[in-house]
C-alpha positions in Angstrom: 26.0 -10.2 20.6 25.1 -6.5 20.5 22.1 -6.0 22.6 20.9 -2.6 24.0 18.4 -4.2 26.3 19.0 -6.1 29.5 18.4 -9.9 29.6 14.9 -10.7 30.7 13.7 -7.3 29.6 12.3 -8.0 26.2 8.6 -8.5 25.5 8.8 -12.2 24.5 11.5 -13.4 26.9 10.7 -17.0 28.0 8.6 -17.9 24.9 9.9 -20.8 22.9 9.1 -21.1 19.2 10.1 -24.0 16.9 10.7 -22.8 13.3 10.6 -25.3 10.5 10.7 -23.0 7.5 12.9 -21.8 4.6 13.4 -18.8 2.3 12.0 -15.4 3.5 8.6 -15.3 5.1 9.0 -17.9 7.8 12.6 -17.2 8.7 12.1 -13.4 8.7 9.3 -13.9 11.2 11.4 -16.1 13.4 14.2 -13.6 13.4 11.8 -10.8 14.3 10.4 -12.9 17.2 13.9 -13.7 18.4 14.7 -10.0 18.4 11.6 -9.5 20.7 13.2 -12.0 23.1 11.7 -15.4 22.1 13.9 -18.5 22.1 13.6 -19.5 18.4 14.8 -23.0 17.5 15.3 -23.4 13.8 15.2 -27.0 12.7 16.9 -28.0 9.4 17.5 -31.3 7.6 21.1 -32.5 8.0 23.2 -30.5 5.6 20.7 -27.5 5.6 17.4 -26.7 4.0 17.0 -25.6 0.4 17.8 -22.0 1.3 21.1 -22.8 3.1 23.2 -21.8 0.1 20.9 -19.0 -1.2 22.5 -16.0 -2.8 24.1 -13.6 -2.1 27.2 -15.5 -1.0 30.2 -14.0 0.8 33.1 -13.4 -1.6 35.4 -14.0 1.4 34.2 -17.4 2.5 31.4 -18.5 0.1 28.9 -18.7 3.0 25.4 -17.4 2.4 24.9 -13.8 3.5 21.2 -14.4 3.0 20.9 -17.4 5.3 23.1 -15.9 8.0 21.2 -12.6 8.0 17.7 -14.1 8.2 18.7 -16.5 11.0 20.3 -14.2 13.4 19.6 -14.9 17.1 18.1 -18.3 16.6 19.3 -21.7 17.9 20.1 -24.2 15.2 19.2 -27.9 15.2 19.9 -30.5 12.5 17.8 -33.6 12.2 17.5 -36.4 9.7 13.9 -35.8 8.7 13.9 -38.6 6.2 13.7 -41.0 9.2 10.8 -41.7 11.5 13.0 -41.1 14.5 14.2 -37.7 13.2 10.6 -36.7 12.5 9.6 -37.9 16.0 12.3 -35.5 17.5 10.9 -32.6 15.6 7.4 -33.3 16.7 8.5 -33.7 20.3 10.3 -30.3 20.1 7.3 -28.6 18.6 4.9 -29.9 21.2 7.1 -29.9 24.3 5.2 -28.9 27.5 5.3 -25.4 29.0 3.0 -22.4 29.2 5.2 -20.5 26.8 6.1 -23.4 24.5 4.2 -25.5 22.0 4.5 -22.8 19.3 5.4 -23.7 15.7 6.1 -21.7 12.6 6.5 -23.7 9.4 6.0 -23.7 5.6 6.0 -27.5 5.4 3.2 -27.9 2.9 2.8 -31.5 1.7 4.2 -33.1 4.9 1.3 -35.0 6.5 3.5 -36.1 9.4 3.9 -32.4 10.4 0.3 -31.4 9.9 -1.8 -29.5 12.5 -3.6 -32.7 13.2 -0.4 -34.5 13.9 0.8 -31.7 16.2 -2.5 -31.2 18.0 -2.8 -34.9 18.6 0.3 -34.6 20.8 -0.6 -31.2 22.4 -4.1 -30.1 22.1 -3.3 -26.4 22.7 -0.5 -26.2 20.2 -0.1 -23.0 18.3 0.8 -23.8 14.7 1.3 -21.0 12.2 1.8 -22.2 8.6 3.0 -20.0 5.7 1.5 -21.2 2.4 1.8 -20.1 -1.2 -1.9 -20.0 -1.9 -4.9 -20.8 0.2 -5.7 -23.8 -1.9 -2.3 -25.3 -1.1 -0.6 -24.7 -4.4 2.8 -23.1 -4.7 3.5 -19.4 -5.0 6.5 -17.1 -4.4 6.9 -13.4 -4.1 7.5 -12.9 -7.9 4.5 -14.9 -8.9 2.0 -13.2 -6.6 3.4 -9.8 -7.4 2.6 -10.2 -11.0 -0.8 -11.7 -10.2 -1.7 -8.8 -7.9 -1.1 -6.3 -10.8 1.9 -4.5 -9.2 4.4 -5.5 -12.0 2.1 -3.9 -14.6 2.1 -0.6 -12.6 5.8 -0.5 -12.1 8.5 0.8 -14.5 8.9 3.5 -17.2 5.8 5.2 -18.5 6.7 4.4 -22.1 7.1 0.6 -21.5 4.4 -2.0 -21.8 6.4 -4.9 -20.4 5.8 -5.9 -16.7 8.6 -4.9 -14.3 9.3 -7.1 -11.4 10.4 -5.5 -8.1 13.7 -6.6 -6.5 12.5 -6.3 -2.9 10.5 -9.4 -1.7 7.9 -7.1 -0.3 5.1 -9.7 0.0 7.4 -12.2 1.7 8.5 -9.7 4.2 4.9 -8.5 4.8 3.8 -12.2 5.1 6.5 -12.6 7.8 5.1 -9.7 9.8 1.7 -11.3 9.6 3.2 -14.3 11.3 4.8 -12.1 13.9 1.3 -10.7 14.6 -0.3 -14.1 14.7 2.0 -15.7 17.2 1.5 -13.4 20.2 -2.2 -13.0 19.3 -2.7 -16.8 19.5 -0.5 -17.0 22.6 -2.7 -14.3 24.3 -5.8 -16.2 23.4 -4.3 -19.5 24.7 -3.4 -17.7 28.0 -7.0 -16.5 28.4 -8.9 -19.6 27.2 -6.5 -22.6 27.0 -7.3 -22.9 23.3 -4.6 -23.6 20.7 -4.6 -22.2 17.2 -4.2 -23.4 13.6 -3.2 -20.3 11.7 -2.7 -20.4 7.9 -1.2 -17.4 6.1 -1.0 -17.6 2.3 1.5 -15.4 0.5 -1.0 -14.7 -2.3 -3.7 -13.7 0.2 -1.2 -11.2 1.8 -0.5 -9.6 -1.5 -4.2 -9.5 -2.6 -5.4 -8.1 0.7 -2.7 -5.4 0.8 -3.6 -4.2 -2.7 -7.3 -4.3 -1.9 -6.7 -2.4 1.3 -5.0 0.4 -0.6 -8.1 0.8 -2.7 -6.3 -0.1 -5.9 -8.6 -2.9 -7.0 -11.7 -0.6 -6.4 -10.0 2.1 -8.5 -9.4 -0.4 -11.3 -13.0 -1.5 -11.2 -14.1 2.1 -11.8 -11.4 3.3 -14.2 -9.5 0.3 -15.6 -5.9 -0.5 -15.0 -3.8 2.4 -13.8 -1.2 3.6 -16.3 2.5 3.6 -15.5 3.9 6.9 -14.3 7.6 6.1 -13.9 9.0 7.8 -10.9 6.1 10.2 -10.5 4.1 9.9 -7.3 0.6 8.8 -7.9 -2.1 11.3 -6.8 0.0 14.2 -5.8 3.4 15.7 -6.8 6.7 13.8 -6.4 9.4 12.8 -8.8 13.2 12.5 -9.1 15.6 15.2 -10.1 19.2 15.1 -11.2 21.9 17.5 -9.9 24.8 18.8 -11.9 27.1 16.0 -10.7 24.6 13.3 -11.7 23.4 12.5 -8.1 19.6 12.3 -7.8 17.0 13.1 -5.2 13.3 12.3 -4.8 11.2 15.3 -4.0 7.6 14.9 -2.6 4.8 17.4 -1.8 1.9 15.9 0.1 0.8 19.0 1.9 0.5 22.7 1.1 3.4 23.4 3.4 5.6 20.9 1.6 4.5 22.4 -1.7 5.4 25.9 -0.6 8.8 24.7 0.5 9.6 23.6 -3.0 8.9 27.0 -4.4 10.9 28.6 -1.7 13.9 26.4 -2.2 14.0 26.7 -6.0 12.9 30.3 -6.2 9.9 29.4 -8.3 7.0 30.6 -6.1 6.1 33.5 -8.4 6.4 31.3 -11.5 3.9 28.8 -10.0 1.5 31.5 -9.0 1.4 32.7 -12.6 1.0 29.2 -13.8 -2.0 28.6 -11.4 -3.6 31.7 -12.9 -3.0 30.7 -16.5 -4.0 27.0 -16.0 -6.9 27.7 -13.6 -5.2 25.4 -11.1 -4.6 25.3 -7.4 -1.3 23.7 -6.6 -2.1 23.5 -2.9 -4.3 20.6 -3.8 -3.1 17.0 -4.5 -5.3 16.8 -7.6 -3.9 19.8 -9.4 -0.3 19.1 -8.5 -0.8 15.6 -9.9 -2.6 16.7 -13.0 0.1 19.2 -13.9 3.1 17.1 -12.6 5.0 17.3 -15.9 4.8 21.1 -16.1 5.8 21.5 -12.4 8.8 19.1 -12.9 9.9 21.0 -16.1 9.8 24.3 -14.2 12.1 23.2 -11.3 14.3 20.7 -13.1 16.8 23.4 -14.3 17.3 24.5 -10.7 18.6 21.0 -9.8 20.7 20.7 -12.9 22.5 23.9 -12.2 23.7 22.8 -8.7 25.9 20.1 -7.2 24.3 17.4 -5.2 25.7 18.9 -1.9 24.1 22.3 -2.8 20.8 20.7 -3.7 20.6 18.7 -0.5 21.6 21.6 1.7 19.1 24.0 0.2 16.2 21.6 0.1 16.8 20.8 3.8 17.1 24.5 4.7 13.7 25.2 3.1 12.0 22.3 4.8 11.4 20.3 1.5 10.4 16.7 1.9 13.1 14.9 0.0 15.4 11.8 0.1 18.6 10.7 -1.7 19.0 8.0 -4.2 21.7 5.6 -3.1 23.0 2.3 -4.1 23.4 -0.4 -1.5 27.2 0.1 -1.9 26.7 3.8 -1.0 24.9 2.8 2.2 27.6 0.3 3.1 30.3 2.9 2.5 28.4 5.4 4.6 28.1 2.9 7.4 31.8 2.3 7.3 32.5 6.0 7.6 29.8 6.8 10.2 28.3 3.8 11.9 25.9 5.8 14.0 24.3 7.6 11.2 21.7 4.9 10.8 21.2 3.7 14.4 19.1 0.6 13.4 22.2 -0.8 11.6 25.0 -2.5 13.6 28.3 -4.1 12.8 28.5 -7.7 13.7 31.2 -10.4 13.6 29.4 -13.4 11.9 31.4 -16.6 12.5 32.3 -18.2 9.1 32.1 -14.9 7.3 33.6 -12.0 9.3 32.4 -8.5 9.7 28.9 -7.9 8.3 26.3 -5.1 8.5 23.4 -6.3 10.6 20.4 -4.6 12.1 18.2 -4.3 15.2 14.5 -4.7 15.1 13.0 -1.4 13.9 10.7 -1.2 16.9 12.3 0.6 19.9 10.9 -0.4 23.3 11.4 2.3 26.0 13.6 4.1 23.4 16.0 1.1 23.2 16.9 -0.9 20.1 16.8 -4.7 20.3 20.4 -5.2 19.4 21.5 -7.9 17.0 23.1 -11.4 17.3 25.0 -13.6 15.0 23.4 -16.6 13.2 24.4 -19.9 14.7 26.5 -22.4 12.8 24.2 -25.0 11.2 23.3 -27.5 13.9 25.3 -25.7 16.5 22.6 -26.2 19.3 21.4 -29.7 18.4 22.8 -31.4 21.5 22.0 -28.5 23.9 18.4 -28.2 22.7 17.6 -31.9 22.6 19.1 -32.2 26.1 17.3 -29.2 27.6 13.9 -29.5 25.9 13.6 -33.3 25.6 15.9 -34.4 28.4 18.1 -36.6 26.2 21.3 -37.7 27.9 24.8 -37.8 26.3 24.5 -41.6 25.6 21.3 -41.2 23.8 22.7 -38.2 21.8 25.7 -40.3 20.8 23.4 -43.1 19.7 21.4 -40.7 17.6 24.5 -39.3 16.0 26.0 -42.6 15.3 22.8 -43.6 13.5 22.7 -40.4 11.5 19.5 -39.1 13.1 21.0 -35.9 14.4 23.7 -33.6 12.9 
């Protein structure tokens, strides 16, 4: 384990959470809560849940990089959930006594035996946070809600009419963070009032709410669907430029100071002053920079094309331009190998069953310290230890359960 904080010094130390979830939203929330110090016990069916072999897989060992990355720092328990006794063990773990226990994260839609009613019947103050596809109980995943929210129709080249899916599961990740917010909020309420919580978070609701909160649906109600703009920033000036060696940077101007820096770096301040006069525009405003974005890009594009990527990056930085590089994930991995401290949130980790991997701390720094990172457990690694410590099962009982195929 690589941990920059002392044991017992993390915000959720002492809190126990049982996670019965798969794919991204639920597991990402459990990982984030573990990084905050919670004891997160992930429970899987024997042999692993449906995401246990999810791509990408390691070329070295064939193990899932996806699963091992999203389940860092958790304890792993395997139970035969097709049997009444296996289900009973999961229910007992989820509702075990303790002021900082009785907290469950799941996406077990369609399993009446693991409903809130079943949980609360065993512990009235249980905190149960359920990730759903849609609020009506029907299925949804990131790709389906992204298209339904209108984002795929706004993404992609300006001359294309086909929807463009994103690669990043943004709504899954945002949904996971909603869970991270819900758990300590419900725990705080329980500490004050003794009241449990039944929290339901639908992935489709997360997407719709986020787009509404950006004002994009209100914009569409007034103006119709927003057209595609390719890599241009909407509502101000920002786009990508290619250097002479083919490397690319994204340049953005959201403030007058950032706009002036572009002119200073590229030697085009006088050109833009003349353009403002001829066009009757004021490029210190978002509106006019956006309206004339193609003209602005055409003026500065030759400056980028005449310089190497190193020259472009150095001169933009010297002038105080707001910019960022375009990199592949392979570029980031190679950079990490050369200079591991360049991105301090990233950390090298020896993942059993895979070998060296690139991991990460939680992005939030408490008292200036990163959370550190920890390897994912082997599937079922903590089954005996958890059942013994939480439920008090002795070795003879564990042997019986294993012999009957109840535990893995």
